[in-house]
C-alpha positions in Angstrom: -20.0 -14.2 20.9 -16.6 -14.5 22.4 -16.0 -16.5 25.6 -16.8 -14.5 28.7 -13.4 -15.0 30.2 -12.1 -12.7 27.4 -14.5 -9.9 28.2 -13.3 -8.7 31.6 -11.1 -5.9 33.0 -10.4 -2.4 31.7 -8.1 -1.9 28.6 -4.4 -1.8 28.6 -3.6 -0.1 31.8 -2.2 -2.0 34.8 -4.6 -3.8 37.1 -4.1 -1.3 40.0 -5.4 1.6 37.9 -5.3 4.9 39.6 -4.2 8.5 38.8 -0.7 7.9 40.1 -0.3 4.8 38.0 -1.6 6.6 34.9 0.8 9.5 35.5 3.7 7.0 35.9 3.3 5.6 32.4 2.2 8.9 30.7 5.7 10.2 30.3 8.4 10.6 27.6 11.4 9.2 29.6 11.9 5.4 29.4 11.6 2.8 32.2 14.4 0.5 33.3 13.8 -2.6 31.2 16.2 -4.8 33.2 13.3 -6.1 35.4 10.0 -7.7 34.4 8.0 -4.8 36.0 10.1 -2.2 34.1 9.6 -4.0 30.8 5.9 -4.1 31.4 5.8 -0.4 32.3 7.9 0.5 29.3 5.5 -1.6 27.0 2.5 0.2 28.5 4.2 3.6 28.1 4.9 3.0 24.4 1.4 1.7 23.9 0.0 4.8 25.7 2.2 7.2 23.5 1.2 5.4 20.4 -2.4 5.4 21.3 -2.3 9.1 22.1 -0.6 10.0 18.8 -2.9 7.6 17.0 -5.9 9.3 18.6 -4.7 12.6 17.3 -4.1 11.1 13.8 -7.5 9.5 13.8 -9.3 12.6 15.0 -7.6 14.5 12.2 -8.4 11.8 9.7 -12.0 11.7 10.8 -12.2 15.5 10.7 -10.7 15.7 7.2 -13.0 12.9 6.0 -16.1 14.6 7.4 -15.1 17.9 5.9 -13.9 16.6 2.5 -16.8 14.2 1.8 -19.7 16.8 1.7 -17.5 19.2 -0.2 -16.4 16.7 -2.8 -19.9 15.1 -3.0 -21.5 18.5 -3.8 -18.6 19.6 -6.0 -18.2 16.4 -8.1 -21.8 15.1 -8.1 -23.0 11.6 -7.2 -21.6 9.8 -10.2 -18.1 11.3 -10.1 -18.0 11.0 -6.3 -19.0 7.3 -6.7 -16.2 6.9 -9.2 -13.8 8.3 -6.6 -15.0 5.9 -4.0 -14.8 2.9 -6.4 -11.3 3.8 -7.4 -10.4 4.0 -3.7 -11.8 0.5 -3.2 -9.8 -0.9 -6.1 -6.6 0.5 -4.7 -7.6 -0.7 -1.2 -7.9 -4.2 -2.6 -4.4 -3.9 -3.9 -3.1 -3.3 -0.3 -1.4 -6.7 -0.6 0.7 -5.5 -3.6 3.8 -5.2 -1.3 3.5 -9.0 -1.1 3.1 -8.8 2.6 6.7 -7.6 3.0 5.7 -4.6 5.2 3.9 -6.8 7.7 6.8 -9.3 7.6 9.2 -6.5 8.4 7.1 -5.3 11.3 7.0 -8.8 12.9 10.7 -9.3 12.3 11.6 -6.0 13.9 9.4 -6.5 16.9 11.0 -9.9 17.5 14.5 -8.5 17.2 13.6 -5.6 19.4 12.4 -8.0 22.1 15.9 -9.6 21.9 17.7 -6.2 21.8 19.4 -7.3 18.5 20.2 -4.0 16.8 22.2 -5.8 14.1 19.2 -7.9 13.0 17.0 -4.8 12.9 19.5 -3.1 10.5 19.6 -6.2 8.3 15.8 -6.4 8.2 15.4 -2.8 7.3 18.0 -2.7 4.5 16.8 -6.0 3.1 13.1 -4.9 3.1 14.1 -1.7 1.4 15.5 -3.6 -1.6 12.5 -5.9 -1.8 9.9 -3.1 -1.5 11.8 -0.8 -4.0 11.7 -3.6 -6.5 8.0 -4.3 -6.0 7.0 -0.7 -6.3 9.0 -0.3 -9.5 7.5 -3.5 -11.1 4.0 -2.5 -10.1 4.3 1.0 -11.7 6.0 -0.3 -14.8 3.3 -3.0 -15.4 0.5 -0.6 -14.7 1.6 2.1 -17.1 2.3 -0.5 -19.8 -1.3 -1.9 -19.7 -3.0 1.4 -18.8 -3.7 2.5 -22.5 -5.5 -0.8 -23.2 -8.0 -0.8 -20.3 -11.5 0.6 -20.9 -11.6 2.4 -17.6 -15.0 4.0 -18.1 -16.6 0.7 -18.8 -14.8 -0.9 -15.9 -16.2 1.6 -13.4 -19.6 1.7 -15.2 -19.8 5.5 -15.5 -22.0 7.3 -18.1 -21.5 11.0 -18.1 -18.9 12.5 -20.5 -16.9 14.1 -17.8 -16.7 11.0 -15.7 -15.7 9.0 -18.7 -13.0 11.5 -19.5 -11.6 11.6 -15.9 -11.8 7.9 -15.0 -8.5 6.7 -16.5 -6.5 9.7 -15.5 -7.8 9.5 -11.9 -6.8 5.8 -11.7 -3.3 6.7 -13.0 -2.8 9.4 -10.3 -4.1 7.1 -7.6 -1.8 4.3 -8.7 1.3 6.5 -8.7 0.6 7.5 -5.1 -0.1 3.9 -4.3 3.2 2.7 -5.7 5.2 5.4 -4.0 3.5 4.7 -0.7 4.8 1.1 -0.8 8.3 2.4 -0.5 7.3 5.1 2.0 5.8 2.5 4.2 9.2 1.2 5.3 9.7 3.9 7.9 6.2 3.5 9.3 6.6 -0.3 9.7 10.0 0.2 11.3 8.6 2.7 13.8 5.7 0.4 14.6 8.0 -2.6 15.1 10.1 -0.5 17.5 6.9 0.5 19.3 7.5 4.0 18.1 4.1 4.1 16.3 3.4 7.5 17.9 6.0 9.1 15.6 4.4 7.6 12.5 1.0 8.7 13.6 2.0 12.3 14.0 3.3 12.3 10.5 0.0 10.7 9.3 -2.0 13.4 11.0 0.1 16.1 9.3 -0.4 14.4 5.9 -4.2 14.3 6.5 -4.3 18.0 7.3 -2.2 19.0 4.3 -4.3 16.7 2.1 -7.5 18.4 3.1 -5.9 21.9 2.6 -4.8 20.7 -0.9 -8.3 19.4 -1.7 -9.9 22.8 -0.6 -7.3 24.5 -2.9 -8.3 22.3 -5.8 -12.0 23.0 -5.3 -11.3 26.7 -5.0 -9.6 26.6 -8.4 -12.3 24.3 -9.8 -9.9 21.5 -10.8 -11.0 18.1 -11.9 -11.2 14.7 -10.1 -7.6 13.7 -10.9 -6.3 16.8 -9.1 -8.5 16.1 -6.1 -7.2 12.5 -6.0 -3.6 13.7 -6.2 -4.1 16.2 -3.5 -5.8 13.8 -1.0 -3.6 10.8 -1.7 -0.4 12.5 -2.5 0.2 14.5 0.7 0.3 11.5 3.0 2.9 10.0 0.7 5.0 13.1 0.8 4.8 13.1 4.6 5.9 9.5 4.7 9.1 10.3 2.7 9.8 13.3 4.9 9.3 11.1 8.0 11.9 8.6 6.5 14.4 11.4 5.8 14.2 12.7 9.4 14.0 9.3 11.1 16.8 7.6 9.2 18.9 10.7 8.8 18.7 12.3 12.3 16.7 10.2 14.9 18.0 6.7 14.1 20.9 7.2 11.6 22.3 3.8 12.6 19.2 2.1 11.1 19.4 3.8 7.7 19.2 1.3 4.8 22.7 0.5 3.5 24.0 -1.9 0.9 26.4 -3.5 3.4 23.4 -4.5 5.7 21.5 -6.4 3.0 21.3 -10.0 4.0 19.9 -13.0 2.1 18.9 -14.7 5.3 17.0 -11.6 6.5 15.3 -11.3 3.1 14.2 -14.9 3.3 12.7 -14.4 6.8 10.8 -11.3 5.8 9.6 -12.9 2.6 8.5 -16.1 4.3 6.4 -14.2 6.9 5.4 -11.7 4.2 4.1 -14.4 1.9 1.7 -15.6 4.6 0.5 -12.0 5.2 0.2 -11.6 1.4 -2.3 -14.5 1.2 -4.1 -13.2 4.2 -4.4 -9.7 2.8 -5.7 -11.0 -0.5 -8.5 -13.1 1.0 -9.4 -10.4 3.5 -9.6 -7.7 0.9 -12.2 -9.7 -1.1 -14.5 -9.8 1.9 -13.7 -6.3 3.4 -13.2 -4.0 0.4 -15.2 -5.4 -2.5 -18.5 -3.8 -1.5 -18.1 -0.7 -3.7 -16.9 -2.7 -6.6 -19.8 -5.1 -6.5 -22.3 -2.2 -6.2 -20.7 -0.3 -9.0 -20.8 -3.3 -11.4 -24.4 -4.3 -10.5 -26.1 -1.0 -9.7 -23.9 1.8 -11.1 -21.5 4.4 -9.7 -24.3 6.5 -8.3 -25.4 3.7 -6.0 -21.8 3.6 -4.7 -22.2 7.1 -3.3 -25.3 6.0 -1.2 -23.4 3.1 0.3 -19.9 4.8 0.6 -21.1 7.9 2.5 -23.1 5.8 4.9 -20.2 3.4 5.5 -17.9 6.4 6.0 -20.1 7.6 8.9 -19.8 4.2 10.6 -16.1 3.9 9.8 -15.6 6.3 12.8 -15.9 3.3 15.0 -12.9 1.2 13.7 -10.9 4.5 13.2 -11.2 5.2 17.0 -10.5 1.6 17.9 -7.4 1.7 15.8 -6.1 4.4 18.1 -5.4 1.8 20.8 -5.5 -1.6 19.1 -2.9 -1.0 16.4 -0.2 -0.4 19.0 -0.8 -3.9 20.5 0.6 -5.8 17.5 4.3 -5.1 18.0 3.8 -5.1 21.8 2.5 -8.7 21.6 5.5 -9.8 19.5 8.0 -8.1 21.8 6.3 -9.6 24.9 6.4 -13.1 23.4 10.1 -12.7 22.7 10.7 -11.8 26.3 8.5 -14.6 27.6 6.0 -12.3 29.3 2.9 -14.6 29.0 0.9 -13.0 31.8 1.0 -9.6 30.1 -0.2 -11.2 26.8 -3.1 -13.0 28.4 -4.3 -9.9 30.4 -3.9 -7.5 27.5 -5.9 -9.8 25.2 -8.7 -10.0 27.7 -8.8 -6.3 28.2 -8.6 -5.4 24.5 -11.5 -7.7 23.5 -13.8 -6.3 26.2 -12.9 -2.7 25.2 -13.6 -3.4 21.5 -17.1 -4.8 22.2 -18.1 -2.4 24.9 -16.9 0.6 22.9 -18.4 -0.3 19.5 -21.9 -1.4 20.6 -23.2 1.9 21.9 -21.7 3.9 19.1 -23.1 1.6 16.5 -26.6 1.7 18.1 -26.6 5.6 18.1 -25.6 5.6 14.4 -28.3 3.1 13.4 -31.0 5.0 15.4 -30.1 8.5 14.3 -28.2 7.8 11.0 -30.6 9.5 8.6 -30.6 12.7 10.6 -26.8 12.6 11.0 -26.3 12.1 7.3 -28.8 14.9 6.5 -26.8 17.3 8.6 -23.5 16.1 7.2 -24.1 15.9 3.4 -27.7 17.1 2.9 -30.5 15.1 1.3 -28.4 13.7 -1.6 -27.8 10.5 0.4 -30.8 8.7 1.9 -29.8 5.1 2.9 -32.5 2.5 3.8 -32.7 1.4 7.4 -31.7 -2.1 6.4 -28.3 -0.8 5.3 -27.8 1.2 8.5 -28.7 -1.8 10.7 -26.3 -4.0 8.7 -23.5 -1.5 9.0 -24.0 -1.2 12.7 -23.8 -4.9 13.3 -20.8 -5.2 11.0 -18.9 -2.5 12.9 -19.4 -4.4 16.2 -18.2 -7.6 14.6 -15.2 -5.8 13.0 -14.3 -4.3 16.4 -14.0 -7.7 18.0 -12.1 -9.0 15.0 -9.6 -6.1 15.2 -8.7 -7.1 18.8 -8.2 -10.7 17.8 -6.2 -9.8 14.7 -3.7 -7.7 16.7 -3.1 -10.7 19.0 -2.8 -13.3 16.2 -0.5 -11.1 14.1 1.7 -10.4 17.1 1.9 -14.1 17.9 2.7 -14.7 14.2 -0.3 -17.0 13.8 -1.1 -16.4 10.2 -2.0 -19.8 8.7 -5.2 -20.1 10.8 -6.2 -16.6 9.7 -5.6 -17.5 6.1 -7.8 -20.6 6.2 -10.7 -18.9 8.0 -10.4 -15.6 6.0 -10.4 -17.6 2.8 -13.6 -19.2 3.7 -15.0 -15.9 4.8 -13.9 -13.9 1.7 -15.2 -16.4 -0.8 -18.5 -16.9 0.9 -19.1 -13.2 1.5 -18.3 -12.3 -2.1 -20.8 -14.9 -3.4 -23.4 -13.7 -0.9 -22.9 -10.1 -1.9 -23.7 -10.8 -5.5 -26.8 -12.8 -4.5 -28.1 -10.4 -1.9 -27.5 -7.2 -3.9 -29.7 -8.6 -6.5 -32.4 -9.4 -3.9 -32.3 -6.4 -1.5 -30.2 -3.8 -3.2 -27.1 -2.0 -1.7 -27.8 -3.3 1.8 -27.1 -6.8 0.6 -23.3 -6.2 0.5 -23.0 -5.5 4.3 -25.5 -8.2 5.3 -23.5 -10.7 3.3 -20.4 -9.7 5.1 -22.1 -9.9 8.6 -23.6 -13.4 7.9 -20.3 -14.8 6.6 -18.2 -13.2 9.3 -20.2 -14.5 12.3 -20.4 -18.1 10.9 -16.9 -18.4 9.5 -14.8 -16.1 11.7 -16.2 -15.2 15.1 -17.6 -18.5 16.1 -14.5 -20.5 15.1 -12.2 -18.1 16.9 -14.2 -18.4 20.1 -12.9 -22.0 20.2 -9.5 -21.5 18.7 -8.0 -18.5 20.5 -7.7 -20.2 24.0 -5.9 -23.1 22.3 -3.6 -20.9 20.3 -2.7 -18.9 23.5 -1.9 -22.1 25.4 0.1 -23.6 22.5 2.2 -20.5 22.1 3.0 -20.4 25.8 4.1 -24.1 25.7 6.2 -23.5 22.6 8.0 -20.5 24.2 8.3 -22.1 27.7 6.2 -19.3 29.1 4.4 -19.5 32.4 0.8 -18.4 32.3 
């Protein structure tokens, strides 16, 4: 458990919380940032707007997920649905394919924004555009060169003729959307670094709605799995590109990527930070997103459906937490650049309490009433064991606390410590998953994650975080 000094106070809003204070930050006009109070209020205002837009995006995302899963499960059947979930997990594990450049860009922009350095922001965006364009092009070229030689049906362990026929094509469509999304992510990372995440979230919500509409259309015309994949994964990519056209063309034309702004020094800074994030993303992906792949290889694609649907129900918890916590990453970075140590300490305290207090009741409800909720949601095709539900509930509480810590550590640019602990966690959890799945079935994956996470992540951070905060304040000459 985290130290008690981190688990006090309400989340994010100023200490003297009242209706008048809330109304003062819930506005579209900016505060005067020439004073410390004004900077703090402006930071809270942007966090509030980002959280509100993120809430809308998450509600839409949860809604589309809860509507699309039972529809696609019944339409595709358990094996083809399990194939879809497994392909999604493979692509999720490739989330590090941008070599961490997206996260490096976010940190660089938040730092430059804290210093009001518009020239640096332009150089970072243009330099990142060149890097990410090259990465996306190389990934797609390599994939389509090796695509004909990979036995996709054997890899995903599918048996039915239709699933065998669709597996390779579905992966190809997913990969195309994935590669394009690397490039489309530039505008989202830029907006997050500028604490304008509320703009990106509104576009994400639009993409989710259109994606669901496209899936319904594909089902109506009885199209195959590759078409459903393209509908659900392609619409968010399209919205990301439209967001970029509007943002760089009309809202912030001065930040539009240009050749003259490309800077070798900026590229090195983004790449250096990005490399650390790359290593972190790789090791985290092994522990966080390998469940479906392990289950598919050991138990078959049908077993993936049992696990994936149950996990989707519990995923509501981190989705909702993401409404607030994701906006803290750039805010921490900007506050550190401005030397606002008191705000950092108070916000960390509040965010950790919120994550724990919010996740525990929700997880308990889902563990207790999970079978009934799943029965209403998807019918009787999915009947998870209690051991799986209990493990998922515990994991989501752990994951909630981890999210609050990750936003702080990322904003402080403390990546090496995360890499070391996440490497130990990822390797240990992966080995435990293989062992426990063989012993207790699909529940073994999540219990392996919980055991490794508590021992190798939460306990070490309970000792390290206070020291990290103190060291950062000393390094930046910040008064606590």
